[in-house]
N, C-alpha and C positions, 0 to 999 in steps of 0.2 A: 354840714352834712355828716351824719353819723354812719359809721361803718359797722356792719354786723359780721362777726366771724363765727364760723362753726368749726368744730373739732374735726380734723382730717381722720377718716376711717377707711383704711385700705379695703375692708370688706365690701364697701359700696362699689368698688371698681372691679371686683372679681365676679364677672357675669357668666362666664362660660367655664366648662371643664378645662379647656385649654388655658384660660386665664389662671385658674387655680393651680394647674400643673406647672405652668411657667413661674408663678409666684413661689411655689414650694421649691422648685429647682434653684431659683435665685437665692432663697433663704438657706438652702443646704450649702450653697457656695459661700455665703457670707458668714454662716454660723461659727465656723472654726470649731473649737472644742466646747461650745456652749449649747448643751442639750435643751436648755430652757428657751433659747431663741427659736428652736425648731418647734417646741411645744406651743409657744406663743403663735408662731406662723400657722400651725395647724388650727389653733383657736380662731384666728382671723378667717381662715378658709371655712371652718365650721360655721361661723356666724354668717358668712356669705351664702353657704349652702342651706342653712337653717338648722339651728341647734336642736329644736324639737324633733325634726325628722332624723337627725343624726343620732339622737338618743334612742329613738325607736329602732333604727338600723343596727346599732351596736349593742342594744340591750343594756346600756349604761344609763344611770340617772342623769338628767340634764344638768342638775346642779353640780354633780361630780365632774361632768365634762367641762363646765365653765371653770371650775376650780383647777382641774388638771391641765387645761389648755390655756391657762392664764400666763402672764409674764413671770409670775412667782410659782407656777405649778411645777410639779415634779412627777409626771405620770410614769407608770410602769411601761416597759417596752411593749407588753401585750396590749395595753390600752392604745398605744401609738399605732400598732399594727391593725387593731380593730377599726380605729378612726380612719386610717388611710384606706383600708378596704371599703368601708362604708361610704367614703367620699368618692369612690370610683377611681382612686389614684393607685399608682404602683411605685415602689422604690426600685431603683436600679443601681447596680454597682459597675464601676469602670476603673481601670487602673488610674492612679493618681498622676503618674508621670507622663 
C-alpha cells in the first residue's frame, strides 16, 4: 500500500474571521521578538482570506503582498496595519504582567 502525503497548510483551516483572529492572537503570543513570524502569520491569514481580494482592499500589488508576508519578508509597519485592517482584524494592547 502506497501512502500519499500532502503538505500541511494552516490557511486551509482558517475558515472564519474568528479562526483568523484566534490564529493571529496565538502567533502574537508565540512570536517573542520575531517580527517575521508575525509577517508570515499574516501571510497565512491573507492566503486563507484570498490574496487577490486583499490586494484590492489594501491597494497593494499582490506580488508585493506575497513577498512582504512571506517567512523571509520584512514589511513596513504601515503595510502590516493596512493588511490587518483589510482582513477585518484589530490589534489590541494589554499589560504584559
